[in-house]
KEPATOR-871918 format. One record per residue (C-alpha): chain; residue number from 1; x, y, z. Coordinates in Angstrom, 3 decimals. Last residue first. Layout:
<rs>
R ch   i        X        Y        Z
R  A NUM        X        Y        Z
...
</rs>
This chain:
<rs>
R ch   i        X        Y        Z
R  A 438   73.418  -31.744 -103.277
R  A 437   71.065  -31.635 -100.281
R  A 436   67.879  -29.672 -101.107
R  A 435   65.512  -32.581 -100.429
R  A 434   67.034  -33.069  -96.978
R  A 433   66.559  -29.376  -96.108
R  A 432   62.974  -29.439  -97.336
R  A 431   62.296  -32.467  -95.133
R  A 430   63.693  -30.637  -92.098
R  A 429   61.590  -27.549  -92.881
R  A 428   58.446  -29.672  -93.298
R  A 427   59.114  -31.384  -89.987
R  A 426   59.407  -27.993  -88.341
R  A 425   56.109  -26.856  -89.889
R  A 424   54.418  -30.046  -88.769
R  A 423   55.771  -29.556  -85.248
R  A 422   54.584  -25.914  -85.400
R  A 421   51.063  -26.999  -86.292
R  A 420   51.090  -29.089  -83.125
R  A 419   52.019  -26.036  -81.071
R  A 418   49.250  -23.945  -82.648
R  A 417   46.642  -26.567  -81.846
R  A 416   47.940  -26.850  -78.293
R  A 415   47.767  -23.077  -77.958
R  A 414   44.129  -23.129  -79.120
R  A 413   43.322  -25.918  -76.674
R  A 412   44.821  -23.875  -73.821
R  A 411   42.948  -20.727  -74.823
R  A 410   39.674  -22.674  -74.995
R  A 409   40.360  -24.292  -71.636
R  A 408   40.630  -20.785  -70.136
R  A 407   37.359  -19.870  -71.812
R  A 406   35.762  -23.063  -70.485
R  A 405   36.916  -22.350  -66.938
R  A 404   35.334  -18.887  -67.006
R  A 403   32.107  -20.206  -68.557
R  A 402   31.553  -22.818  -65.872
R  A 401   29.102  -25.186  -67.586
R  A 400   26.549  -26.762  -65.214
R  A 399   23.655  -25.404  -67.271
R  A 398   20.952  -23.982  -65.056
R  A 397   18.487  -26.045  -63.056
R  A 396   15.031  -24.520  -63.096
R  A 395   12.773  -23.121  -60.386
R  A 394    9.062  -22.663  -59.673
R  A 393    8.986  -26.065  -57.923
R  A 392   12.033  -27.604  -56.300
R  A 391   12.412  -31.364  -56.516
R  A 390   14.426  -33.689  -54.298
R  A 389   17.281  -36.001  -55.245
R  A 388   17.279  -39.638  -56.261
R  A 387   19.421  -42.444  -54.823
R  A 386   16.561  -44.252  -53.125
R  A 385   13.988  -41.745  -52.025
R  A 384   13.955  -37.954  -52.271
R  A 383   11.939  -37.875  -55.464
R  A 382    9.925  -41.096  -55.892
R  A 381   11.858  -43.948  -57.426
R  A 380   12.879  -45.398  -60.795
R  A 379   16.203  -47.201  -61.132
R  A 378   16.986  -47.121  -64.847
R  A 377   18.810  -50.048  -66.470
R  A 376   22.530  -49.880  -67.024
R  A 375   24.386  -46.911  -68.439
R  A 374   26.698  -48.911  -70.693
R  A 373   23.926  -50.969  -72.310
R  A 372   22.145  -47.746  -73.134
R  A 371   19.285  -45.679  -71.727
R  A 370   18.492  -42.532  -73.651
R  A 369   19.361  -38.907  -72.941
R  A 368   17.521  -35.637  -73.401
R  A 367   18.404  -31.946  -73.445
R  A 366   16.985  -31.538  -76.967
R  A 365   19.790  -33.767  -78.195
R  A 364   19.745  -37.551  -77.963
R  A 363   22.788  -38.152  -75.757
R  A 362   23.324  -41.852  -74.922
R  A 361   23.737  -42.541  -71.223
R  A 360   26.993  -44.286  -70.270
R  A 359   28.170  -41.275  -68.298
R  A 358   25.244  -41.906  -65.934
R  A 357   26.706  -45.234  -64.867
R  A 356   24.532  -46.874  -62.183
R  A 355   21.518  -44.942  -63.401
R  A 354   18.816  -42.833  -61.754
R  A 353   15.184  -42.309  -62.655
R  A 352   12.888  -39.737  -61.081
R  A 351    9.134  -40.062  -60.606
R  A 350    6.549  -37.282  -60.505
R  A 349    3.595  -38.140  -58.275
R  A 348    0.119  -37.879  -59.739
R  A 347   -3.111  -35.894  -59.556
R  A 346   -3.456  -34.924  -55.904
R  A 345   -6.594  -32.820  -55.762
R  A 344   -7.213  -29.486  -54.077
R  A 343  -10.827  -28.381  -53.781
R  A 342  -11.942  -24.795  -53.251
R  A 341  -14.678  -24.916  -55.871
R  A 340  -12.485  -22.982  -58.340
R  A 339   -9.983  -25.820  -58.487
R  A 338   -6.415  -26.396  -57.359
R  A 337   -4.505  -29.222  -59.035
R  A 336   -1.723  -30.984  -57.170
R  A 335    1.373  -32.732  -58.518
R  A 334    3.247  -34.640  -55.802
R  A 333    6.954  -34.702  -56.660
R  A 332    8.277  -35.057  -53.113
R  A 331    9.490  -31.442  -53.195
R  A 330    5.970  -30.215  -53.919
R  A 329    4.405  -29.468  -57.302
R  A 328    1.632  -26.881  -57.586
R  A 327   -1.082  -26.098  -60.099
R  A 326   -3.767  -23.406  -60.195
R  A 325   -7.278  -22.465  -61.272
R  A 324   -8.666  -25.682  -62.760
R  A 323  -12.427  -25.627  -63.068
R  A 322  -15.025  -26.636  -60.503
R  A 321  -18.185  -28.644  -59.838
R  A 320  -19.926  -27.921  -56.559
R  A 319  -18.787  -28.898  -53.097
R  A 318  -19.864  -30.884  -50.092
R  A 317  -18.008  -31.550  -46.834
R  A 316  -19.512  -28.964  -44.499
R  A 315  -17.890  -26.550  -42.080
R  A 314  -19.025  -23.765  -39.779
R  A 313  -16.889  -22.766  -36.821
R  A 312  -16.865  -20.098  -34.106
R  A 311  -20.293  -18.499  -34.602
R  A 310  -20.932  -15.846  -31.951
R  A 309  -23.612  -14.834  -29.454
R  A 308  -22.281  -12.633  -26.702
R  A 307  -20.922  -14.120  -23.461
R  A 306  -22.759  -15.755  -20.565
R  A 305  -21.995  -19.205  -21.885
R  A 304  -24.086  -21.675  -23.843
R  A 303  -21.850  -23.814  -26.026
R  A 302  -21.837  -25.473  -29.446
R  A 301  -19.006  -27.716  -30.588
R  A 300  -21.208  -30.829  -30.332
R  A 299  -23.709  -29.343  -32.792
R  A 298  -23.429  -31.905  -35.614
R  A 297  -25.754  -31.993  -38.612
R  A 296  -26.274  -35.125  -40.713
R  A 295  -27.113  -35.199  -44.395
R  A 294  -29.972  -35.683  -46.830
R  A 293  -30.518  -33.136  -49.559
R  A 292  -32.257  -33.948  -52.833
R  A 291  -31.077  -36.722  -55.115
R  A 290  -30.643  -34.256  -57.971
R  A 289  -32.768  -33.782  -61.092
R  A 288  -33.881  -30.273  -60.129
R  A 287  -37.186  -31.111  -58.432
R  A 286  -36.042  -29.815  -55.037
R  A 285  -39.235  -31.130  -53.434
R  A 284  -39.220  -34.383  -55.396
R  A 283  -35.618  -34.999  -54.357
R  A 282  -36.644  -34.721  -50.714
R  A 281  -35.275  -32.218  -48.225
R  A 280  -33.657  -33.866  -45.221
R  A 279  -31.544  -32.648  -42.336
R  A 278  -30.784  -35.392  -39.846
R  A 277  -29.289  -34.748  -36.417
R  A 276  -25.885  -36.238  -35.625
R  A 275  -24.445  -39.746  -35.486
R  A 274  -25.296  -40.303  -31.833
R  A 273  -28.046  -37.882  -30.838
R  A 272  -26.969  -35.003  -28.578
R  A 271  -28.028  -35.527  -24.977
R  A 270  -25.808  -32.830  -23.533
R  A 269  -24.353  -29.597  -24.851
R  A 268  -21.924  -27.756  -22.539
R  A 267  -22.738  -24.482  -20.756
R  A 266  -21.498  -25.649  -17.365
R  A 265  -25.032  -25.922  -15.942
R  A 264  -25.944  -28.333  -18.713
R  A 263  -27.078  -27.412  -22.203
R  A 262  -29.893  -28.926  -24.255
R  A 261  -30.269  -28.366  -28.001
R  A 260  -33.462  -29.500  -29.727
R  A 259  -33.711  -29.884  -33.497
R  A 258  -36.638  -28.899  -35.676
R  A 257  -38.234  -29.798  -39.001
R  A 256  -41.707  -28.314  -39.040
R  A 255  -44.708  -30.515  -38.377
R  A 254  -47.255  -30.618  -41.150
R  A 253  -50.202  -28.310  -41.789
R  A 252  -53.153  -29.764  -43.669
R  A 251  -52.592  -27.927  -45.870
R  A 250  -48.905  -27.201  -46.305
R  A 249  -46.533  -24.443  -45.226
R  A 248  -43.166  -24.171  -46.958
R  A 247  -40.678  -26.828  -48.041
R  A 246  -41.024  -30.606  -48.024
R  A 245  -38.810  -33.245  -46.433
R  A 244  -41.456  -34.729  -44.106
R  A 243  -40.160  -32.761  -41.114
R  A 242  -40.861  -29.460  -42.829
R  A 241  -38.317  -26.890  -43.974
R  A 240  -39.351  -23.232  -44.164
R  A 239  -38.601  -21.486  -47.451
R  A 238  -35.903  -18.828  -48.019
R  A 237  -33.518  -21.037  -49.972
R  A 236  -33.834  -23.677  -47.287
R  A 235  -35.245  -22.805  -43.886
R  A 234  -34.664  -24.424  -40.523
R  A 233  -35.801  -24.373  -36.905
R  A 232  -33.503  -24.909  -33.923
R  A 231  -34.999  -25.193  -30.443
R  A 230  -33.085  -24.224  -27.328
R  A 229  -32.979  -25.835  -23.899
R  A 228  -31.651  -25.043  -20.443
R  A 227  -30.423  -27.449  -17.779
R  A 226  -30.070  -27.472  -13.992
R  A 225  -28.799  -30.634  -12.257
R  A 224  -31.438  -31.370  -11.158
R  A 223  -34.217  -30.064  -13.362
R  A 222  -36.304  -27.056  -12.441
R  A 221  -40.036  -27.755  -12.088
R  A 220  -42.010  -25.462  -14.365
R  A 219  -39.633  -26.334  -17.202
R  A 218  -37.636  -23.513  -18.765
R  A 217  -39.263  -21.655  -21.690
R  A 216  -37.308  -22.305  -24.843
R  A 215  -34.602  -20.203  -26.429
R  A 214  -35.033  -19.960  -30.195
R  A 213  -32.223  -20.457  -32.687
R  A 212  -33.053  -20.139  -36.391
R  A 211  -30.705  -21.927  -38.824
R  A 210  -30.703  -21.074  -42.535
R  A 209  -29.599  -23.421  -45.330
R  A 208  -28.711  -21.644  -48.558
R  A 207  -28.561  -23.999  -51.516
R  A 206  -25.887  -24.601  -54.140
R  A 205  -26.350  -27.191  -56.892
R  A 204  -23.392  -29.548  -57.093
R  A 203  -25.477  -32.172  -58.842
R  A 202  -25.693  -34.325  -55.696
R  A 201  -26.971  -31.376  -53.619
R  A 200  -24.783  -28.765  -51.974
R  A 199  -24.924  -26.728  -48.763
R  A 198  -24.165  -23.049  -48.093
R  A 197  -24.612  -22.094  -44.455
R  A 196  -26.736  -19.491  -42.689
R  A 195  -27.114  -17.989  -39.214
R  A 194  -30.053  -16.967  -37.056
R  A 193  -30.500  -15.677  -33.541
R  A 192  -33.116  -15.136  -30.826
R  A 191  -36.378  -16.262  -32.433
R  A 190  -39.949  -14.998  -32.717
R  A 189  -38.984  -11.309  -32.655
R  A 188  -37.089  -11.736  -35.930
R  A 187  -40.385  -12.239  -37.827
R  A 186  -39.925  -13.663  -41.339
R  A 185  -38.837  -17.088  -40.074
R  A 184  -42.032  -17.251  -38.077
R  A 183  -42.299  -19.092  -34.772
R  A 182  -45.528  -18.727  -32.824
R  A 181  -45.286  -16.789  -29.593
R  A 180  -47.411  -18.737  -27.135
R  A 179  -44.404  -20.816  -26.148
R  A 178  -42.804  -17.680  -24.811
R  A 177  -39.353  -16.793  -26.251
R  A 176  -36.840  -16.711  -23.393
R  A 175  -34.470  -13.779  -23.298
R  A 174  -30.744  -14.138  -23.649
R  A 173  -28.420  -14.282  -20.644
R  A 172  -26.960  -17.688  -21.541
R  A 171  -25.762  -16.266  -24.856
R  A 170  -25.619  -19.024  -27.473
R  A 169  -22.048  -19.809  -28.507
R  A 168  -21.372  -21.402  -31.870
R  A 167  -19.920  -24.481  -33.555
R  A 166  -21.664  -25.970  -36.554
R  A 165  -20.601  -29.143  -38.336
R  A 164  -22.427  -30.099  -41.543
R  A 163  -22.208  -33.519  -43.154
R  A 162  -19.577  -36.197  -42.715
R  A 161  -18.567  -36.575  -39.074
R  A 160  -16.656  -39.781  -39.710
R  A 159  -15.813  -40.005  -43.397
R  A 158  -18.248  -40.871  -46.200
R  A 157  -17.507  -37.688  -48.129
R  A 156  -21.120  -37.343  -49.256
R  A 155  -22.566  -35.441  -46.303
R  A 154  -23.063  -32.301  -48.375
R  A 153  -23.252  -33.456  -51.954
R  A 152  -20.104  -33.922  -54.018
R  A 151  -19.568  -32.437  -57.464
R  A 150  -17.521  -33.641  -60.408
R  A 149  -14.120  -32.749  -61.840
R  A 148  -15.869  -31.217  -64.846
R  A 147  -12.960  -28.887  -65.619
R  A 146   -9.270  -28.676  -66.571
R  A 145   -8.345  -32.229  -65.587
R  A 144   -4.613  -32.659  -65.169
R  A 143   -2.584  -35.263  -67.049
R  A 142    0.703  -36.868  -66.053
R  A 141    2.041  -39.320  -68.656
R  A 140    2.159  -42.763  -66.999
R  A 139    4.692  -44.465  -64.754
R  A 138    4.296  -48.269  -64.623
R  A 137    3.167  -49.139  -61.104
R  A 136    5.587  -49.074  -58.182
R  A 135    3.675  -46.418  -56.305
R  A 134   -0.031  -46.194  -57.112
R  A 133   -0.387  -43.053  -54.998
R  A 132   -3.423  -43.333  -52.736
R  A 131   -6.287  -40.821  -52.825
R  A 130   -8.786  -43.638  -52.285
R  A 129  -11.242  -43.015  -55.118
R  A 128   -9.012  -40.698  -57.116
R  A 127   -6.315  -43.393  -57.310
R  A 126   -3.180  -41.310  -57.871
R  A 125   -0.994  -41.930  -60.925
R  A 124    2.758  -42.602  -60.713
R  A 123    4.726  -40.227  -62.896
R  A 122    5.542  -39.239  -66.451
R  A 121    6.398  -35.916  -68.097
R  A 120    5.256  -36.011  -71.718
R  A 119    7.689  -35.030  -74.490
R  A 118    6.611  -32.901  -77.445
R  A 117    8.254  -29.697  -76.179
R  A 116    8.426  -30.340  -72.443
R  A 115    4.973  -31.526  -71.441
R  A 114    2.538  -31.758  -68.544
R  A 113   -0.657  -33.115  -70.102
R  A 112   -3.895  -31.126  -69.761
R  A 111   -5.213  -31.806  -73.262
R  A 110   -4.326  -28.369  -74.615
R  A 109   -0.745  -28.717  -73.399
R  A 108    0.389  -27.759  -69.921
R  A 107    3.951  -26.481  -69.600
R  A 106    7.300  -27.765  -68.357
R  A 105   10.791  -26.261  -68.192
R  A 104   12.443  -28.930  -66.026
R  A 103   15.422  -29.756  -68.242
R  A 102   17.174  -32.641  -66.505
R  A 101   16.033  -35.213  -69.047
R  A 100   15.450  -38.908  -69.660
R  A  99   13.960  -40.782  -72.608
R  A  98   11.161  -43.305  -73.092
R  A  97    9.516  -44.095  -76.420
R  A  96    5.717  -44.392  -76.140
R  A  95    4.939  -43.134  -79.654
R  A  94    3.673  -39.781  -78.330
R  A  93    6.997  -39.210  -76.497
R  A  92    7.678  -40.264  -72.920
R  A  91    9.887  -38.524  -70.371
R  A  90   11.304  -39.756  -67.057
R  A  89   12.835  -36.771  -65.328
R  A  88   16.395  -37.572  -64.337
R  A  87   18.067  -38.367  -61.031
R  A  86   20.680  -37.208  -58.587
R  A  85   20.673  -34.044  -56.503
R  A  84   18.452  -30.992  -56.611
R  A  83   16.131  -31.456  -59.564
R  A  82   14.501  -28.231  -60.759
R  A  81   10.850  -27.920  -61.765
R  A  80    9.205  -25.140  -63.794
R  A  79    5.513  -25.968  -63.625
R  A  78    4.843  -23.354  -60.932
R  A  77    6.076  -20.642  -63.346
R  A  76    7.476  -17.437  -61.844
R  A  75   11.110  -18.529  -61.898
R  A  74   13.840  -19.284  -59.363
R  A  73   17.302  -20.253  -60.607
R  A  72   19.148  -23.344  -59.402
R  A  71   22.855  -23.721  -60.180
R  A  70   23.980  -26.838  -62.012
R  A  69   24.805  -30.143  -60.322
R  A  68   27.578  -32.224  -61.880
R  A  67   26.758  -34.611  -64.696
R  A  66   29.953  -34.214  -66.744
R  A  65   29.721  -36.118  -70.017
R  A  64   32.943  -37.760  -71.170
R  A  63   33.954  -37.406  -74.808
R  A  62   36.082  -40.460  -75.376
R  A  61   39.510  -41.715  -76.389
R  A  60   40.412  -38.968  -78.849
R  A  59   43.787  -39.919  -80.251
R  A  58   47.354  -38.838  -79.696
R  A  57   50.621  -39.222  -81.594
R  A  56   53.026  -41.794  -83.036
R  A  55   54.859  -42.677  -79.860
R  A  54   58.614  -42.993  -79.669
R  A  53   60.186  -46.347  -78.953
R  A  52   62.013  -47.049  -75.704
R  A  51   60.211  -50.270  -74.865
R  A  50   62.071  -52.395  -77.373
R  A  49   60.312  -54.193  -80.200
R  A  48   60.089  -57.996  -80.061
R  A  47   56.835  -58.155  -81.905
R  A  46   55.854  -54.763  -83.246
R  A  45   54.570  -51.671  -81.524
R  A  44   53.238  -48.424  -82.941
R  A  43   52.220  -46.343  -79.917
R  A  42   49.297  -43.982  -79.629
R  A  41   48.551  -41.678  -76.650
R  A  40   45.171  -41.213  -75.039
R  A  39   42.663  -38.388  -75.023
R  A  38   39.635  -37.160  -73.049
R  A  37   37.321  -34.453  -74.374
R  A  36   35.127  -33.062  -71.600
R  A  35   31.378  -32.578  -71.649
R  A  34   28.915  -30.128  -70.133
R  A  33   25.473  -31.008  -68.852
R  A  32   22.570  -28.871  -70.026
R  A  31   19.538  -28.611  -67.699
R  A  30   18.553  -25.182  -68.964
R  A  29   20.675  -24.041  -71.914
R  A  28   22.351  -20.715  -71.090
R  A  27   25.949  -22.021  -71.086
R  A  26   25.076  -24.131  -74.123
R  A  25   27.267  -22.464  -76.769
R  A  24   30.202  -22.473  -74.353
R  A  23   29.911  -26.212  -73.857
R  A  22   29.668  -26.829  -77.608
R  A  21   32.747  -24.662  -78.204
R  A  20   34.636  -26.592  -75.540
R  A  19   33.753  -29.891  -77.199
R  A  18   34.705  -28.652  -80.686
R  A  17   37.959  -27.103  -79.410
R  A  16   38.873  -30.447  -77.815
R  A  15   38.180  -32.199  -81.114
R  A  14   40.392  -29.681  -82.936
R  A  13   43.160  -30.250  -80.388
R  A  12   42.976  -34.008  -80.909
R  A  11   42.983  -33.654  -84.694
R  A  10   45.907  -31.235  -84.609
R  A   9   47.800  -33.614  -82.319
R  A   8   47.109  -36.509  -84.682
R  A   7   48.465  -34.423  -87.562
R  A   6   51.572  -33.453  -85.613
R  A   5   52.340  -36.988  -84.543
R  A   4   51.876  -38.365  -88.069
R  A   3   53.923  -35.578  -89.678
R  A   2   56.887  -36.410  -87.487
R  A   1   56.934  -40.088  -88.555
</rs>
């Protein structure tokens, strides 16, 4: 029987050396989870045998995966993602097969998909119309759009206050322009101030809208309470804007587009039209294939104080087409694309899957695991919800192998191997002695 125990011990020690060697080999593998060889003893029992029999050796019971957290290392890539806590990235290959990984070294492929080797990172898509995450839907491979994201005309956002919002202070001490002085956008003496804004048509075409502020002559009979008025005239791309949506002077002459601003004795605007003042240049006038320009202007942030003229705010909700210039992933897994037109779009939300028994996952290699009957079904949630951890962008999770401990285990396994070889050697000596009896 002695040979049996020794041989089983050699096999167990060799298996332990294999596991330790694999751990050591993967100390620099991102997202790697170490394993541990676990053993059990073997007894040969027969019916009615006593309990004081000797065992016949050891056997490898299982190789248990150790899913402890690895250290987090910062990187320079925004698509490197580390999981802090429980959970696995849900990956999908080109055939639709699902696997799970902790390796967060991702890149963009030529089609804009976030990939790790040939595996697509999946997540919940975002409805680009509403901006809402379609949580609970089937996760899909995450894809970013490199270009042609579309343009939006000024006033096209559809939200309250859509259009152009201008906040400025008009100096209450400024001179009055006599009514006999005809306005001319080319003559600075016919107006007090001017400022410009970039606006966009439906094709994303950029246009320069210019505002000319002219202080009006006060009424012959002062109002009670006192007020003062200004008139705003407009130009687009260097041409005066007319009330009928055309540009430049016409014959017969048409009324120019203008807006009146009235301030009370406290320097606050009064009598502004509900819903803003309309700026309109017809599609036929632009003649570039767009719908022209038609949006509201809001001057409720304007003031008239006895301080120098200044522009405090100038915003509008349009933009031109853009190309992808940057990517970011926040701790909740929201993937955002930044574009050259200044827009930031939520593309998708990375999902994480957790399992009741992570040690039951089937290793596939390439830092991936597959669901099995022992692991249970995946529980898929947003990062930071349920039993899943948070994400850290521009970082990766290192291997959780402790090299010092593994080297100590290596020495121990080597000694065990040597000790078992000695039992075989001793058994051989005893057998030789019996054979040599005369």
